[in-house]
N, C-alpha and C positions, 0 to 999 in steps of 0.2 A: 920317260920309262917309269919314272918313280911316280908321276902323276897317274899314269895308267894303273900302277899296282894299287894305289891309294884308292882309285876309282871302284878296282874289283874288291877291295877289301870292305869298302864301304857297301856296296851293293850286297856283299856276304852279310855284313852285319845287320843291314836293313831287314834281309831274309830271316835271319835269326830271331831277330825282335818281332816281326810278324808271327813267325812260328811260335815263339814263347809267349805271346799274349792271346794266342788262339783266335786270331782273327779271321782265319780261313775256314769257310763252310766244310762240312763233312764231305759232301759231295767232291771238293776238290782235294781234299786231304786223302780221300780213298783211291783217287786216280793218280797220285803222285807219283808212282813207279812210272806210270805210263808217258805222264807228263815229262819226267826226267829223260825217259829214253827217246822220246821223241826231239827234244832239244839237243841231246846227245848226236843223234843221226845228223840233225841239221847241222850242228857244229862240224861234223866229220866231213859232210857233204861240201861245205864251204871252205875247209881245209882242202879238200881234193881239189876245187876249183882254183884254188890260189897255186897249189903245186902244179896242176895242169897248165895254167897259163905262163907262169914263170919258167922261161927257157934255161936260165942257170941251173935251175933246181932240177929239171929234166935231164940236162946235160951230164950233171954231176951224180945223179941218182944211180945210175949203174957204175960208177966209179967207186962209190961207196962199198959195193959188193956184200959179200955175205956176214961181214963184220956188224954191219948195221942191222941186218936181219935177226942175227944172234942177240945182239945188244938188246932189240926191242922186244922179241920174243921172251928173253929170261926177265926183262923188266915186267913185262905183263904177267908172266907165269909167278914170278915171286911175289909180286902185288897181290895177286888173287890168293896166293896161299898165305901170305901175312895177314890179308884182311879176315880170311876164313879161320886162322888161328885166333886172331885177338876177337874176333865176334862170338866165337864158340867160348872164350874166356869170359866175355862180358856178360853174355847171355845166362851163362851158368852162375856167375857172380850176382846178377840180378834175381835170379830164381832163389838163390840161397837168401839173399835179403828179404823178399817176399815171405818166404817160409818162417823167417825168424819173426817178421813182423805179425804174424797171424797168432802168435801165441801171446 
């Protein structure tokens, strides 16, 4: 488990370094949103396959009931709200810094 987490962090660090160095062409960076969405859809598809194949997960799926649905819905809802709030604050702060740097 720890090695898998280390691998994920290593891959994340490599991606950050590539992004920092500006090694990607403008063509790729302009399509980054689409690439991320496609990768996310692929990940969700694979997760769905794993859920569908595992009989234990399917049999316990309905036992979890409405609590799991409520928990996941609120998690998604508050994650989106939190990101929107923080994004608004960061973008506002960056615009203020740019305005003060112009003078």
